[in-house]
N, C-alpha and C positions, 0 to 999 in steps of 0.2 A: 593212375594207379588206383584202385578200387579197395575201398576200404568195405568191412563187414558191415552190412546193419545191424543196428544195435539199442535197446534200449537201456535208459541209466538211470541215476535217480540223482538230481542234483541239490543238493543240503543246503540251510540254512541262508535261506536269501529273503529279500523283501519285496514284496507286491508292493504295485503301482499299476493304474489305468485298468486295471482287471474289466475287461469285456469279455466275461463270461459266463454272464445271466441268457444275452439273445446276441446274434450273429452282427455286424458289422461289415459294412463294405466298401470301404474306404477307395478301393480302386475297381469295381465292380463284381467281386467275388466277395460269398460271405465269408468270413473268417472268424474265428475266435482270439482274442490277444490280451495276451499279459505281460507286461514289463517286470523282468526280473533286475531288482540291483544288488549290490556289491560292494567289496572295498577294493581298493586299489589292488592289495597283495592277492587276488583272484584274478586278474583280465586276463593270465596265460592260461587258466583253465578255461573259463566262460567263452576266452573265442572261439575255441572247437565249438560250440553250439551257436554261434551271431555274430554279426558285427558289433564288438564293444566299443560303446561312447562316454564320453563323460557327461555326467548332470548335474542342474543347477545345483545340487545338497554337497559335490562336492566326493559322489560315488561316482560308480561305474552304472553301465546299462548295456540290458540287448532285450531286445522283444519276441518273445517266442506264439506262432501262430499255432493255429488248425483250421483245416477248413469245415466251414457251418456242415458241407455233404459230402460224399462221397460219390464215385464215380457212378454209381448206379442210381442218386440221389437220394440217398437212404442219409436222414441227422447223424451227426455223429458230434454228440455232445462231451466236452469236458466234462471227467469225472473231479466231483468236486471235496474231499473230506476234510475233518476235522484230525485230533492226533487219534483217538482211538475209532478211525475208519469208520467214523458216520457220517452219510452223508450230509453237506451242507448246503441250506436255503437261504442263507442270509448272502444280501452283495458283500463282495470283500473291500476294503477302505485301502486309501495307499496306508502303508507304513505297515499293513498286514507282514505276518513272517511266518514261514515254511521251509516246504519242500516242493518240487516237481518231478514228474516222469516227464519224458522228453523220447523219441525215438528216430533215430535220424539215418537217413540211405543218401547214398550216391544219385546224382543223375547227369542228363547228356540230354539235352536236346538241339539241333540246328547246330552242331559242332562246339558247343560251350557245355560244359562242365560244372560243376559244383556239388556241395551237401544239404542236404537240407534238414532241419530240425522241427519237429512236428509236437505241439504239447500234446501229451496223453491225460495226464491225469493232477490234480492240485490237493496238497497236502495242507491246510491250514492250522499250525501249531500258535499260533497268537494273533487272534482273526481281531480286527477296528472296523466295525459295522460301518458300513456307508452308508450314509441315509443322505436322500439328495433333497436339496436347500426348496424348501415352496414358499417357503417366507418370504425369499425376496421378488423386491418387486421397485419399478420406478413410482417417483416419487409424484404428487399432481403439483406442477407448477403456473403461472402466471404468466400470461401474455406480457413481452415484453415490447415496450415502443423501441421504436427503431429513430434513435436521437437524429440522424443523420438524415438530411429529406434529399441528398443527390443520390442520383446512382450511380454505383460503380462502373466502369468502363475496362475493367481491365478483363473482360472472357475474352 
């Protein structure tokens, strides 16, 4: 069964763990990645875009990705805009809110088939700026004397 390739706007979702400023490569291929969270009432709607799972805050989520380069080796960044469609340079923090545009297509490789959802653009309507923690560091610890004189033989 072939479904038509299409672009869709997914409205009113929360953004978490946005890796959109520079690609990451958790499995060897560089990608952009965004976790999209939503309430239980939207599970059926959102399952068309990816594998839905429950997350720690009681909501549900899917991750939507985009390869960082196309087949020709050209960079393919995700477009990120505000509610007036002006480009956003700030990093997107957890809990930001907005809409996304995705593209879907069917694939078939070695007898396996599926449907892929690709992240095209992000519209942030309520931005929580991500600020990396630069002040976190270890404390300086005093050496602790070993009070036991015997060596453990539990190795």
